[in-house]
C-alpha positions as CSV (number, residue, x, y, z in Angstrom):
1,M,0.6,30.9,-18.7
2,N,-2.3,32.8,-20.2
3,A,-0.5,36.0,-20.5
4,A,2.6,34.2,-21.7
5,K,0.3,32.5,-24.4
6,R,-1.1,36.1,-25.2
7,W,2.2,37.7,-25.7
8,K,3.6,35.2,-28.1
9,Q,0.6,35.5,-30.3
10,A,0.9,39.3,-30.2
11,E,4.4,39.2,-31.3
12,L,4.0,36.6,-33.8
13,L,1.2,38.6,-35.3
14,R,3.6,41.6,-35.0
15,E,6.0,39.6,-37.4
16,Y,3.7,38.4,-39.9
17,L,2.6,42.3,-40.3
18,N,6.2,43.4,-40.5
19,A,7.0,40.5,-43.1
20,I,3.9,41.3,-45.3
21,Q,3.8,43.7,-48.5
22,T,1.1,46.0,-48.4
23,S,0.5,49.5,-49.5
24,D,-2.7,49.3,-47.3
25,N,-1.3,51.6,-44.3
26,E,-4.9,51.9,-42.8
27,W,-5.4,48.1,-42.7
28,L,-1.8,47.8,-41.2
29,A,-2.2,50.2,-38.8
30,W,-5.7,48.1,-37.9
31,A,-4.2,45.1,-37.8
32,N,-1.3,46.4,-35.5
33,H,-3.7,47.5,-33.3
34,K,-5.3,43.8,-32.6
35,A,-1.7,42.8,-31.5
36,V,-1.5,45.6,-29.0
37,W,-4.6,44.7,-28.0
38,L,-3.8,41.2,-27.3
39,D,-0.3,42.0,-25.9
40,P,-0.7,41.8,-21.8
41,N,1.9,44.3,-21.4
42,L,-0.2,46.8,-23.1
43,N,-3.4,45.7,-21.7
44,C,-5.3,48.3,-24.7
45,E,-8.6,48.4,-25.4
46,D,-10.2,47.7,-28.9
47,E,-13.8,48.7,-30.2
48,W,-13.6,45.5,-32.4
49,M,-12.9,42.7,-30.0
50,A,-15.0,44.3,-27.2
51,G,-16.4,41.6,-25.3
52,V,-14.0,39.0,-26.8
53,D,-11.8,37.3,-23.8
54,K,-7.9,37.4,-25.2
55,N,-7.5,34.6,-23.2
56,T,-9.5,32.4,-25.7
57,V,-8.0,33.9,-29.4
């Protein structure tokens, strides 16, 4: 159930990032990496999120 919730949150974040209008590509890449970090299918590490339990976000 935790993996399903994390996947859904990652997808929601990706949808939001695709919908917003921004010219700040650096921030957009940073934010997209957070979605990758959260996605249980990708299991990626993120320096900013080190020590954060992915199941409590």
